LUMZA-29735 format. One record per residue: residue number from 1; residue in three letters; z, x, y of N, C-alpha, C in turn. Coordinates in Angstrom, 3 decimals. Example, Ala and Ser with C-alpha at 12.3 -4.5 7.8 and 13.67 -1.06 7.14 Angstrom:
% LUMZA-29735
[node 1, Ala, [7.800, 13.190, -5.690], [7.800, 12.300, -4.500], [7.800, 13.200, -3.300]];
[node 2, Ser, [7.080, 12.850, -2.250], [7.140, 13.670, -1.060], [7.870, 12.900, 0.030]];
% end
This chain:
% LUMZA-29735
[node 1, Unk, [-14.254, 7.489, 0.365], [-13.750, 7.371, 1.728], [-12.259, 7.083, 1.668]];
[node 2, Unk, [-11.452, 7.838, 2.390], [-10.015, 7.545, 2.421], [-9.765, 6.140, 2.986]];
[node 3, Unk, [-8.747, 5.501, 2.461], [-8.413, 4.139, 2.862], [-8.171, 4.026, 4.365]];
[node 4, Unk, [-7.461, 4.994, 4.935], [-7.171, 4.949, 6.373], [-8.459, 5.027, 7.191]];
[node 5, Unk, [-9.416, 5.823, 6.737], [-10.688, 5.950, 7.440], [-11.501, 4.655, 7.328]];
[node 6, Unk, [-11.514, 4.077, 6.142], [-12.224, 2.809, 5.949], [-11.628, 1.727, 6.844]];
[node 7, Unk, [-10.305, 1.675, 6.910], [-9.638, 0.660, 7.753], [-9.997, 0.894, 9.212]];
[node 8, Unk, [-10.007, 2.133, 9.636], [-10.332, 2.473, 11.020], [-11.761, 2.055, 11.369]];
[node 9, Unk, [-12.683, 2.292, 10.470], [-14.087, 1.962, 10.708], [-14.314, 0.456, 10.669]];
[node 10, Unk, [-13.727, -0.213, 9.690], [-14.024, -1.623, 9.451], [-13.132, -2.595, 10.218]];
[node 11, Unk, [-11.971, -2.130, 10.661], [-11.055, -3.005, 11.382], [-10.295, -3.932, 10.445]];
[node 12, Unk, [-9.545, -4.849, 11.042], [-8.668, -5.717, 10.253], [-9.342, -7.004, 9.792]];
[node 13, Unk, [-10.583, -7.235, 10.195], [-11.271, -8.462, 9.800], [-11.962, -8.343, 8.440]];
[node 14, Unk, [-11.976, -7.136, 7.877], [-12.610, -6.902, 6.585], [-11.518, -6.642, 5.550]];
[node 15, Unk, [-11.629, -7.288, 4.410], [-10.650, -7.096, 3.341], [-10.980, -5.815, 2.574]];
[node 16, Unk, [-9.957, -4.986, 2.392], [-10.098, -3.751, 1.617], [-9.256, -3.845, 0.356]];
[node 17, Unk, [-9.709, -3.166, -0.667], [-8.959, -3.082, -1.909], [-8.784, -1.617, -2.237]];
[node 18, Unk, [-7.541, -1.210, -2.460], [-7.275, 0.191, -2.750], [-6.659, 0.352, -4.118]];
[node 19, Unk, [-7.181, 1.270, -4.860], [-6.764, 1.443, -6.239], [-5.865, 2.662, -6.407]];
[node 20, Unk, [-4.687, 2.414, -6.902], [-3.801, 3.518, -7.292], [-4.265, 4.011, -8.663]];
[node 21, Unk, [-4.511, 5.284, -8.778], [-4.902, 5.868, -10.057], [-3.787, 5.598, -11.073]];
[node 22, Unk, [-4.130, 4.952, -12.154], [-3.135, 4.577, -13.173], [-2.376, 5.765, -13.740]];
[node 23, Unk, [-2.976, 6.946, -13.722], [-2.294, 8.143, -14.206], [-1.109, 8.523, -13.326]];
[node 24, Unk, [-1.144, 8.094, -12.066], [-0.028, 8.409, -11.168], [1.258, 7.694, -11.575]];
[node 25, Unk, [1.142, 6.657, -12.392], [2.338, 5.963, -12.877], [3.175, 6.845, -13.807]];
[node 26, Unk, [2.631, 7.985, -14.191], [3.383, 8.930, -15.018], [4.111, 9.977, -14.172]];
[node 27, Unk, [3.922, 9.945, -12.854], [4.591, 10.893, -11.947], [6.068, 10.570, -11.828]];
[node 28, Unk, [6.800, 11.527, -11.304], [8.200, 11.303, -10.993], [8.296, 10.290, -9.842]];
[node 29, Unk, [9.335, 9.472, -9.809], [9.482, 8.468, -8.755], [9.408, 9.050, -7.335]];
[node 30, Unk, [9.948, 10.243, -7.130], [9.939, 10.834, -5.791], [8.525, 11.244, -5.355]];
[node 31, Unk, [7.607, 11.317, -6.290], [6.193, 11.562, -5.977], [5.435, 10.244, -5.858]];
[node 32, Unk, [5.711, 9.328, -6.743], [5.000, 8.058, -6.823], [5.267, 7.147, -5.627]];
[node 33, Unk, [6.510, 7.062, -5.199], [6.861, 6.141, -4.112], [6.131, 6.475, -2.803]];
[node 34, Unk, [6.138, 7.725, -2.317], [5.439, 8.012, -1.061], [3.926, 7.775, -1.132]];
[node 35, Unk, [3.337, 8.003, -2.296], [1.902, 7.738, -2.455], [1.643, 6.244, -2.296]];
[node 36, Unk, [2.471, 5.444, -2.926], [2.333, 3.987, -2.846], [2.557, 3.504, -1.412]];
[node 37, Unk, [3.582, 4.021, -0.757], [3.863, 3.636, 0.633], [2.682, 3.979, 1.542]];
[node 38, Unk, [2.112, 5.153, 1.352], [0.990, 5.581, 2.192], [-0.213, 4.664, 2.015]];
[node 39, Unk, [-0.461, 4.220, 0.789], [-1.583, 3.306, 0.556], [-1.386, 2.000, 1.319]];
[node 40, Unk, [-0.192, 1.464, 1.299], [0.093, 0.204, 2.002], [-0.028, 0.413, 3.508]];
[node 41, Unk, [0.513, 1.501, 4.015], [0.437, 1.771, 5.449], [-1.007, 1.973, 5.896]];
[node 42, Unk, [-1.786, 2.672, 5.092], [-3.183, 2.915, 5.438], [-4.019, 1.640, 5.366]];
[node 43, Unk, [-3.711, 0.797, 4.387], [-4.470, -0.437, 4.218], [-4.098, -1.505, 5.223]];
[node 44, Unk, [-2.861, -1.463, 5.701], [-2.388, -2.465, 6.650], [-1.871, -3.706, 5.936]];
[node 45, Unk, [-1.246, -4.578, 6.691], [-0.639, -5.764, 6.088], [-1.595, -6.951, 6.070]];
[node 46, Unk, [-2.701, -6.841, 6.753], [-3.654, -7.953, 6.823], [-4.968, -7.510, 6.183]];
[node 47, Unk, [-5.381, -8.235, 5.154], [-6.663, -7.940, 4.547], [-6.683, -6.710, 3.671]];
[node 48, Unk, [-5.577, -6.452, 2.986], [-5.531, -5.312, 2.066], [-5.006, -5.782, 0.716]];
[node 49, Unk, [-5.700, -5.422, -0.339], [-5.288, -5.759, -1.699], [-4.952, -4.463, -2.431]];
[node 50, Unk, [-3.710, -4.350, -2.846], [-3.261, -3.181, -3.610], [-3.451, -3.487, -5.090]];
[node 51, Unk, [-3.996, -2.536, -5.814], [-4.077, -2.703, -7.266], [-4.186, -1.351, -7.958]];
[node 52, Unk, [-4.207, -1.402, -9.269], [-4.382, -0.192, -10.072], [-5.857, -0.005, -10.378]];
[node 53, Unk, [-6.259, 1.243, -10.494], [-7.656, 1.540, -10.764], [-8.114, 1.094, -12.154]];
[node 54, Unk, [-7.282, 1.262, -13.176], [-7.709, 0.960, -14.542], [-6.653, 0.200, -15.322]];
[node 55, Unk, [-5.766, -0.477, -14.648], [-4.714, -1.185, -15.360], [-3.619, -0.240, -15.826]];
[node 56, Unk, [-2.695, -0.784, -16.555], [-1.555, 0.001, -17.031], [-1.918, 0.638, -18.367]];
[node 57, Unk, [-1.781, 1.941, -18.416], [-2.112, 2.699, -19.619], [-0.979, 2.626, -20.644]];
[node 58, Unk, [-1.306, 2.818, -21.929], [-0.254, 2.844, -22.951], [0.798, 3.916, -22.619]];
[node 59, Unk, [2.014, 3.604, -22.939], [3.167, 4.495, -22.760], [3.518, 4.756, -21.296]];
[node 60, Unk, [2.985, 3.936, -20.381], [3.375, 4.040, -18.975], [4.841, 3.653, -18.859]];
[node 61, Unk, [5.643, 4.445, -18.168], [7.059, 4.094, -18.002], [7.215, 2.784, -17.211]];
[node 62, Unk, [7.865, 1.824, -17.832], [8.045, 0.514, -17.214], [8.783, 0.637, -15.879]];
[node 63, Unk, [9.728, 1.552, -15.795], [10.487, 1.715, -14.554], [9.574, 2.174, -13.405]];
[node 64, Unk, [8.521, 2.899, -13.702], [7.590, 3.325, -12.654], [6.711, 2.168, -12.199]];
[node 65, Unk, [6.355, 1.282, -13.118], [5.604, 0.081, -12.736], [6.464, -0.770, -11.806]];
[node 66, Unk, [7.724, -0.935, -12.167], [8.648, -1.708, -11.328], [8.793, -1.044, -9.955]];
[node 67, Unk, [8.890, 0.272, -9.927], [9.006, 0.993, -8.659], [7.800, 0.714, -7.767]];
[node 68, Unk, [6.605, 0.753, -8.341], [5.397, 0.497, -7.548], [5.400, -0.932, -7.019]];
[node 69, Unk, [5.711, -1.902, -7.861], [5.734, -3.302, -7.420], [6.754, -3.488, -6.302]];
[node 70, Unk, [7.951, -2.964, -6.478], [8.994, -3.092, -5.452], [8.596, -2.376, -4.160]];
[node 71, Unk, [7.982, -1.204, -4.286], [7.556, -0.444, -3.113], [6.460, -1.182, -2.352]];
[node 72, Unk, [5.515, -1.767, -3.070], [4.455, -2.541, -2.414], [5.066, -3.707, -1.638]];
[node 73, Unk, [5.984, -4.424, -2.236], [6.619, -5.563, -1.553], [7.380, -5.104, -0.311]];
[node 74, Unk, [8.219, -4.093, -0.460], [9.051, -3.617, 0.645], [8.208, -3.028, 1.771]];
[node 75, Unk, [7.254, -2.194, 1.427], [6.444, -1.531, 2.441], [5.531, -2.526, 3.141]];
[node 76, Unk, [4.986, -3.485, 2.415], [4.149, -4.517, 3.034], [4.945, -5.286, 4.081]];
[node 77, Unk, [6.175, -5.620, 3.757], [7.033, -6.345, 4.696], [7.308, -5.500, 5.936]];
[node 78, Unk, [7.608, -4.224, 5.744], [7.871, -3.328, 6.882], [6.634, -3.171, 7.764]];
[node 79, Unk, [5.468, -3.046, 7.152], [4.223, -2.911, 7.921], [3.963, -4.191, 8.710]];
[node 80, Unk, [4.202, -5.346, 8.111], [4.015, -6.611, 8.811], [4.942, -6.704, 10.021]];
[node 81, Unk, [6.201, -6.348, 9.849], [7.150, -6.372, 10.968], [6.726, -5.430, 12.080]];
[node 82, Unk, [6.282, -4.245, 11.706], [5.839, -3.262, 12.691], [4.647, -3.785, 13.485]];
[node 83, Unk, [3.701, -4.401, 12.800], [2.521, -4.933, 13.477], [2.877, -6.109, 14.376]];
[node 84, Unk, [3.856, -6.909, 13.975], [4.313, -8.007, 14.830], [4.968, -7.457, 16.090]];
[node 85, Unk, [5.790, -6.416, 15.929], [6.432, -5.789, 17.083], [5.403, -5.262, 18.061]];
[node 86, Unk, [4.366, -4.601, 17.537], [3.310, -4.049, 18.391], [2.582, -5.161, 19.137]];
[node 87, Unk, [2.379, -6.295, 18.503], [1.677, -7.408, 19.137], [2.528, -8.070, 20.207]];
[node 88, Unk, [3.842, -8.106, 20.005], [4.730, -8.791, 20.943], [5.152, -7.928, 22.119]];
[node 89, Unk, [5.164, -6.620, 21.960], [5.630, -5.714, 23.005], [4.916, -5.903, 24.336]];
[node 90, Unk, [3.570, -5.995, 24.361], [2.900, -6.204, 25.661], [3.261, -7.524, 26.328]];
[node 91, Unk, [3.768, -8.473, 25.541], [4.138, -9.774, 26.078], [5.563, -9.780, 26.612]];
[node 92, Unk, [6.264, -8.674, 26.434], [7.642, -8.571, 26.894], [8.628, -9.280, 25.994]];
[node 93, Unk, [8.246, -9.505, 24.758], [9.122, -10.195, 23.813], [9.852, -9.194, 22.964]];
% end
C-alpha cells in the first residue's frame, strides 16, 4: 500500500513507518532527494517514522546518507509548518 494511501485511510492518529529501499542510497542526489521528500510529505509530520528498509549497505556513499538525513530533517520541518498554517488559517491567525 502506498504511504499516502495508508495515511489517508488511517488518519493522523495511527503511527506509520515508511521504509526507504536501501538500494536507493546509490542513486544520484537529484533522484534520491525528491523520493525522500515525497515519503515525508506522504507520511505527514505527526505519527510518521522514516527509516531504511534494510539498513545501510556496504559501499553506500556517505554523502547520500547525509543527504537523506538532512532532507528528512528539512522536509519534516516544512511539513510541520504547513500543517500549522492550515490549522491556524480558519482561526484568522
